[in-house]
C-alpha positions as CSV (number, residue, x, y, z in Angstrom):
1,X,120.7,105.2,-191.0
2,X,120.9,108.1,-193.5
3,X,124.4,109.3,-192.7
4,X,126.1,106.9,-195.2
5,X,123.9,108.1,-198.1
6,X,124.5,111.7,-197.2
7,X,128.3,111.2,-197.0
8,X,128.2,109.4,-200.4
9,X,126.4,112.4,-202.0
10,X,128.7,115.0,-200.4
11,X,131.9,113.1,-201.3
12,X,130.8,113.0,-204.9
13,X,130.3,116.8,-204.8
14,X,133.4,117.8,-202.8
15,X,135.8,114.9,-203.7
16,X,137.0,115.0,-200.1
17,X,135.7,112.2,-197.9
18,X,136.9,113.7,-194.7
19,X,135.1,117.0,-195.3
20,X,132.0,115.1,-196.5
21,X,131.9,113.2,-193.2
22,X,132.2,116.4,-191.2
23,X,129.4,118.2,-193.1
24,X,127.1,115.2,-192.8
25,X,127.7,115.3,-189.0
26,X,126.9,119.0,-189.0
27,X,123.6,118.3,-190.7
28,X,122.7,115.7,-188.1
29,X,123.7,118.1,-185.3
30,X,121.4,120.8,-186.8
31,X,118.6,118.3,-186.9
32,X,119.1,117.5,-183.2
33,X,119.0,121.3,-182.4
34,X,115.9,122.2,-184.5
35,X,113.6,119.1,-184.6
36,X,112.8,119.2,-180.9
37,X,111.3,122.7,-181.5
38,X,109.9,122.4,-185.0
39,X,109.1,118.7,-185.0
40,X,110.5,116.0,-187.3
41,X,109.8,116.8,-190.9
42,X,107.6,114.6,-193.1
43,X,110.7,113.6,-195.1
44,X,113.6,113.7,-192.6
45,X,116.1,112.1,-195.0
46,X,115.4,114.7,-197.6
47,X,115.7,117.5,-195.0
48,X,119.1,116.2,-193.9
49,X,120.3,115.8,-197.4
50,X,119.2,119.3,-198.4
51,X,120.9,120.9,-195.4
52,X,124.1,118.9,-196.0
53,X,124.2,119.8,-199.7
54,X,123.7,123.5,-198.8
55,X,126.6,123.3,-196.5
56,X,128.6,121.6,-199.2
57,X,127.8,124.3,-201.6
58,X,129.0,126.9,-199.0
59,X,132.2,124.9,-198.7
60,X,132.6,124.9,-202.5
61,X,132.1,128.6,-202.6
62,X,134.6,129.1,-199.9
63,X,137.1,126.9,-201.6
64,X,136.8,128.7,-204.9
65,X,137.1,132.1,-203.2
66,X,140.5,131.1,-201.8
67,X,141.5,130.0,-205.3
68,X,140.5,133.5,-206.5
69,X,137.9,132.1,-208.9
70,X,134.8,133.4,-207.2
71,X,133.3,135.0,-210.2
72,X,133.7,132.0,-212.4
73,X,132.3,129.6,-209.9
74,X,129.4,131.8,-208.5
75,X,127.3,131.4,-211.7
76,X,127.7,127.6,-211.5
77,X,126.8,127.4,-207.8
78,X,123.8,129.8,-208.2
79,X,122.5,127.5,-210.9
80,X,123.0,124.5,-208.7
81,X,121.0,126.2,-205.9
82,X,118.1,127.0,-208.2
83,X,117.9,123.5,-209.6
84,X,117.2,121.9,-206.2
85,X,118.6,118.8,-204.7
86,X,117.6,116.1,-207.2
87,X,118.7,118.1,-210.2
88,X,122.0,119.0,-208.5
89,X,122.7,115.4,-207.8
90,X,122.1,114.5,-211.4
91,X,124.3,117.3,-212.7
92,X,127.2,116.2,-210.5
93,X,126.8,112.6,-211.5
94,X,126.7,113.4,-215.2
95,X,129.8,115.6,-214.7
96,X,131.7,112.8,-213.2
97,X,130.6,110.4,-215.9
98,X,130.7,107.3,-213.7
99,X,129.7,103.8,-214.5
100,X,127.9,103.1,-211.2
101,X,124.3,104.2,-210.7
102,X,124.2,104.1,-206.9
103,X,125.7,106.8,-204.7
104,X,126.6,104.5,-201.8
105,X,128.1,101.7,-204.0
106,X,130.0,104.3,-205.9
107,X,131.7,105.6,-202.8
108,X,132.4,102.1,-201.6
109,X,134.5,101.7,-204.8
110,X,136.1,105.0,-204.2
111,X,137.1,104.2,-200.6
112,X,138.5,100.9,-201.8
113,X,141.1,102.7,-203.9
114,X,144.3,100.7,-204.7
115,X,146.4,103.4,-203.1
116,X,145.2,102.0,-199.7
117,X,146.2,98.7,-198.2
118,X,143.3,96.2,-198.0
119,X,142.8,96.5,-194.3
120,X,142.6,100.3,-194.6
121,X,140.1,100.2,-197.4
122,X,137.8,97.9,-195.5
123,X,138.0,99.7,-192.2
124,X,137.4,103.1,-193.7
125,X,134.4,102.0,-195.7
126,X,132.8,100.1,-192.9
127,X,133.2,103.1,-190.6
128,X,131.9,105.7,-193.0
129,X,129.4,103.8,-195.1
130,X,128.5,100.7,-193.2
131,X,127.7,102.7,-190.1
132,X,129.8,100.4,-187.9
133,X,131.7,101.7,-184.9
134,X,135.4,101.1,-184.5
135,X,134.6,98.7,-181.8
136,X,132.3,96.7,-184.0
137,X,134.8,96.6,-186.8
138,X,137.5,95.5,-184.4
139,X,135.4,92.6,-183.2
140,X,134.7,91.6,-186.8
141,X,138.4,91.4,-187.5
142,X,139.3,90.1,-184.1
143,X,141.9,92.9,-183.6
144,X,142.2,95.7,-180.9
145,X,139.9,98.7,-181.4
146,X,143.0,101.0,-181.4
147,X,144.3,99.2,-184.4
148,X,141.1,99.8,-186.4
149,X,141.1,103.5,-185.4
150,X,144.7,103.9,-186.6
151,X,143.8,102.2,-189.9
152,X,140.9,104.6,-190.5
153,X,143.0,107.7,-189.7
154,X,145.9,106.5,-192.0
155,X,143.4,105.7,-194.8
156,X,141.9,109.2,-194.7
157,X,145.3,110.8,-194.7
158,X,146.6,108.7,-197.5
159,X,143.6,109.5,-199.7
160,X,144.1,113.2,-199.0
161,X,147.8,113.2,-199.6
162,X,147.5,111.2,-202.8
163,X,144.8,113.6,-204.0
164,X,142.7,110.7,-205.1
165,X,139.9,111.9,-207.4
166,X,136.5,110.9,-206.0
167,X,135.3,109.3,-209.1
168,X,134.1,105.7,-209.5
169,X,136.5,103.5,-211.5
170,X,135.5,102.6,-215.0
171,X,134.0,99.2,-215.7
172,X,137.4,97.7,-216.7
173,X,138.9,99.0,-213.5
174,X,136.4,97.5,-211.1
175,X,138.2,94.2,-210.8
176,X,141.2,95.4,-208.8
177,X,138.9,96.8,-206.1
178,X,136.2,94.1,-206.3
179,X,137.6,91.8,-203.5
180,X,137.6,94.7,-201.0
181,X,134.1,95.8,-202.0
182,X,132.8,92.3,-201.6
183,X,134.4,92.1,-198.1
184,X,132.8,95.4,-197.1
185,X,129.4,94.3,-198.2
186,X,129.9,90.9,-196.5
187,X,130.9,92.4,-193.2
188,X,128.1,94.9,-193.2
189,X,125.7,92.0,-193.8
190,X,127.3,90.0,-191.0
191,X,126.8,92.8,-188.5
192,X,123.2,93.1,-189.5
193,X,122.6,89.3,-189.4
194,X,124.0,88.9,-185.9
195,X,124.6,92.2,-184.1
196,X,127.9,92.1,-182.3
197,X,126.6,94.6,-179.6
198,X,123.5,96.3,-178.4
199,X,120.1,95.2,-177.3
200,X,118.9,93.6,-180.6
201,X,119.7,90.2,-182.0
202,X,119.6,91.6,-185.6
203,X,120.0,94.9,-187.4
204,X,117.8,94.4,-190.4
205,X,118.5,97.7,-192.0
206,X,122.2,96.7,-192.4
207,X,121.2,93.4,-194.0
208,X,118.8,95.1,-196.4
209,X,121.4,97.6,-197.5
210,X,124.1,95.0,-198.0
211,X,121.8,92.9,-200.0
212,X,120.7,95.8,-202.1
213,X,124.3,96.7,-202.9
214,X,125.1,93.1,-203.7
215,X,122.3,92.9,-206.2
216,X,123.4,96.1,-207.9
217,X,127.0,94.8,-208.0
218,X,125.8,91.5,-209.6
219,X,124.3,93.5,-212.4
220,X,127.6,95.4,-212.9
221,X,129.8,92.3,-212.7
222,X,127.7,89.4,-214.2
223,X,130.7,87.2,-215.0
224,X,132.2,87.3,-211.5
225,X,131.2,84.1,-209.6
226,X,132.1,85.4,-206.2
227,X,129.7,88.4,-206.6
228,X,126.8,85.9,-207.3
229,X,128.1,83.7,-204.5
230,X,127.9,86.6,-202.0
231,X,124.4,87.5,-203.2
232,X,123.3,83.9,-202.9
233,X,124.6,83.7,-199.4
234,X,122.8,86.9,-198.3
235,X,119.5,86.0,-200.1
236,X,119.4,82.6,-198.3
237,X,120.5,83.9,-194.9
238,X,117.9,86.7,-195.2
239,X,115.2,84.1,-195.9
240,X,115.4,83.1,-192.2
241,X,114.9,86.6,-190.7
242,X,111.3,86.2,-189.6
243,X,112.1,82.9,-187.9
244,X,115.3,84.0,-186.1
245,X,113.6,86.3,-183.6
246,X,110.8,85.5,-181.2
247,X,107.8,87.7,-180.2
248,X,109.8,89.4,-177.5
249,X,113.0,89.8,-179.6
250,X,114.6,86.7,-178.2
251,X,117.0,84.7,-180.5
252,X,115.7,81.5,-182.0
253,X,118.7,79.4,-183.2
254,X,118.8,77.6,-186.5
255,X,117.8,74.1,-185.5
256,X,114.8,75.4,-183.4
257,X,113.3,77.7,-186.1
258,X,109.9,77.2,-187.7
259,X,111.0,76.6,-191.2
260,X,107.5,77.3,-192.6
261,X,108.3,81.0,-191.8
262,X,111.4,81.0,-194.0
263,X,110.9,83.2,-197.1
264,X,110.7,80.8,-200.1
265,X,111.1,83.6,-202.6
266,X,114.4,84.7,-201.1
267,X,115.5,81.0,-201.0
268,X,114.7,80.6,-204.7
269,X,116.6,83.8,-205.5
270,X,119.5,82.6,-203.5
271,X,119.6,79.2,-205.2
272,X,119.4,80.9,-208.6
273,X,122.3,83.2,-207.8
274,X,124.3,80.1,-206.6
275,X,123.5,78.5,-209.9
276,X,124.9,81.5,-211.8
277,X,128.1,81.3,-209.7
278,X,128.5,77.7,-210.7
279,X,127.8,78.4,-214.4
280,X,130.9,80.6,-214.7
281,X,133.0,77.4,-214.7
282,X,135.7,79.1,-212.5
283,X,135.1,77.1,-209.4
284,X,133.6,78.1,-206.1
285,X,135.3,80.8,-204.0
286,X,134.8,81.4,-200.3
287,X,131.5,83.3,-200.7
288,X,130.0,80.7,-203.0
289,X,131.1,77.9,-200.7
290,X,129.3,79.6,-197.8
291,X,126.3,80.0,-200.0
292,X,126.4,76.3,-200.8
293,X,126.4,75.5,-197.0
294,X,123.4,77.9,-196.5
295,X,121.7,76.1,-199.4
296,X,122.0,72.8,-197.6
297,X,120.0,74.2,-194.7
298,X,117.5,75.9,-197.1
299,X,116.8,72.6,-198.9
300,X,116.1,70.7,-195.7
301,X,112.3,70.8,-194.9
302,X,113.1,69.7,-191.3
303,X,116.2,70.2,-189.2
304,X,116.7,66.5,-189.0
305,X,116.8,66.3,-192.8
306,X,119.9,68.5,-193.0
307,X,122.8,66.9,-195.0
308,X,125.5,67.5,-192.3
309,X,128.1,65.3,-194.1
310,X,127.9,67.5,-197.2
311,X,128.1,70.6,-195.0
312,X,131.2,69.2,-193.3
313,X,132.8,68.5,-196.7
314,X,132.0,72.0,-197.8
315,X,133.7,73.4,-194.7
316,X,136.7,71.2,-195.4
317,X,136.9,72.9,-198.8
318,X,136.4,76.3,-197.3
319,X,139.2,75.7,-194.7
320,X,141.6,74.8,-197.5
321,X,140.6,77.8,-199.7
322,X,140.3,80.4,-197.0
323,X,141.8,79.1,-193.7
324,X,141.0,81.0,-190.5
325,X,140.3,80.1,-186.9
326,X,136.6,81.1,-187.3
327,X,136.2,78.8,-190.4
328,X,137.7,76.0,-188.2
329,X,135.2,76.8,-185.4
330,X,132.3,76.5,-187.8
331,X,133.8,73.3,-189.3
332,X,133.9,71.9,-185.8
333,X,130.2,72.5,-185.5
334,X,129.5,70.7,-188.8
335,X,131.7,67.8,-187.8
336,X,129.9,67.4,-184.5
337,X,126.5,67.3,-186.3
338,X,127.8,64.8,-188.9
339,X,130.0,62.5,-186.8
340,X,129.2,63.2,-183.2
341,X,130.2,65.9,-180.6
342,X,133.5,64.3,-179.8
343,X,134.7,64.9,-183.4
344,X,133.8,68.6,-183.1
345,X,135.3,69.0,-179.6
346,X,138.7,67.7,-180.8
347,X,138.8,70.5,-183.4
348,X,137.6,73.1,-180.9
349,X,140.2,72.1,-178.3
350,X,142.8,72.7,-181.0
351,X,141.7,76.3,-181.3
352,X,141.9,77.2,-177.5
353,X,145.4,78.6,-178.0
354,X,144.6,80.7,-181.1
355,X,145.4,84.3,-180.3
356,X,142.6,85.6,-182.6
357,X,139.9,83.7,-180.6
358,X,141.2,84.7,-177.1
359,X,138.2,87.0,-176.5
360,X,135.8,85.5,-179.1
361,X,132.7,84.5,-177.3
362,X,131.6,81.9,-179.8
363,X,134.6,79.7,-179.0
364,X,133.4,78.9,-175.4
365,X,129.8,79.0,-176.6
366,X,130.4,76.2,-179.1
367,X,132.7,74.3,-176.7
368,X,130.0,74.5,-174.0
369,X,127.4,73.1,-176.3
370,X,129.6,70.1,-177.3
371,X,130.5,69.4,-173.7
372,X,126.8,69.5,-172.8
373,X,126.0,67.0,-175.5
374,X,128.7,64.7,-174.1
375,X,127.1,64.9,-170.6
376,X,130.0,67.0,-169.1
377,X,127.5,69.6,-167.8
378,X,129.7,71.2,-165.1
379,X,132.4,72.0,-167.6
380,X,129.7,73.2,-170.1
381,X,128.3,75.7,-167.5
382,X,131.7,77.2,-167.1
383,X,132.1,77.7,-170.8
384,X,128.6,79.2,-171.2
385,X,129.4,81.6,-168.3
386,X,132.6,82.7,-170.0
387,X,130.9,83.2,-173.3
388,X,128.2,85.4,-171.6
389,X,131.0,87.5,-170.1
390,X,132.7,88.0,-173.5
391,X,129.7,88.8,-175.7
392,X,128.6,92.5,-176.2
393,X,125.1,91.6,-177.4
394,X,122.5,91.7,-174.6
395,X,120.2,89.1,-176.3
396,X,123.0,86.7,-176.8
397,X,124.2,87.2,-173.2
398,X,120.7,86.3,-171.9
399,X,120.7,83.2,-174.0
400,X,124.1,82.1,-172.8
401,X,123.3,82.8,-169.1
402,X,120.2,80.7,-169.5
403,X,122.3,77.8,-170.8
404,X,124.7,78.2,-168.0
405,X,122.1,78.2,-165.3
406,X,119.9,75.4,-166.7
407,X,122.4,73.1,-168.4
408,X,119.7,72.3,-171.0
409,X,121.0,71.4,-174.4
410,X,120.3,73.8,-177.2
411,X,121.2,74.4,-180.8
412,X,124.6,75.7,-181.5
413,X,124.7,79.3,-182.7
414,X,126.9,80.0,-185.7
415,X,127.3,83.0,-188.0
416,X,128.6,83.7,-191.5
417,X,132.4,83.8,-191.6
418,X,134.0,87.3,-191.2
């Protein structure tokens, strides 16, 4: 949980993301070696950060010695060591004269440098700062894990060879990196909202961090509608967190949730952010459209009050603006709720040959639900069984196996769009 913040601080000191990642891992290894004997410190995050910074200072000293400037740099380093961690962090930040007041968000912008291709920017940032494994990133993009690993290696090499300065871009330079930064925050949130693997249905820490970064970004870019759209989407989706998980950690799907447990403050914040996106008069982008869909659910006091026809229309707009097989799959769900399961099934059947969805578990999951609603229970069981085999999340697997064995209808599970 702390590794991303440590990497952000070290990269700002060293201006070398690869070395920052290695030193952060060294600090974690040292903790694994010492804490079983000494006990976990009262402030483990501060302990890790201090150890990592000391190692970074050693690296700076070593680097300067090789440059034959030991005498000139020793005085500066000794002063840094005396001033302790918070003062050191402030000194380095002031020296870099950046426009972003958050270490983690600053490094997201650095890693999303224009010298990298978009897929390389996003993969590198998700791996280092989002805490996602290469397997999780691969599933988010529906590509092989090997492809993601190669993108990350190439991105690190490119940054090193280009000698990219590890400084945040100025305010007027943020725009060219904004789309990649938004995508990173969005994918981190998605992984937190519906974990792609593991024993838990959600990873709340990822949701909270993504939302925090989004709020900061909205303050930095107040005139960008898609920033407000993404914040609106995350605020509204987060409002359901308490209602999405049962007492034993089991998933509770959207139409079965107790809506009195939805956080009304987060809903109001989300609707206000959506209104700000609309006020820019630049039209809704993909994130704002998804937020508008989430707002339809948030405004419905009961599941049966949901305006599914409006949601279907919004998905039509989204599919035109940002076409993808996953958008189409979600559009099929909306059509089935608005106009009947056969309407949705026709769209789903058209996606069966899509290469990107070949191993995507929600395709057979949605198809199974639609078949069950049409009374084709034997076919539905086969689809639920296949979906259970494809998912890497244990909670989701249990839910799908229960559907396969019982044949009982349930609410369709959908996610935000990767």
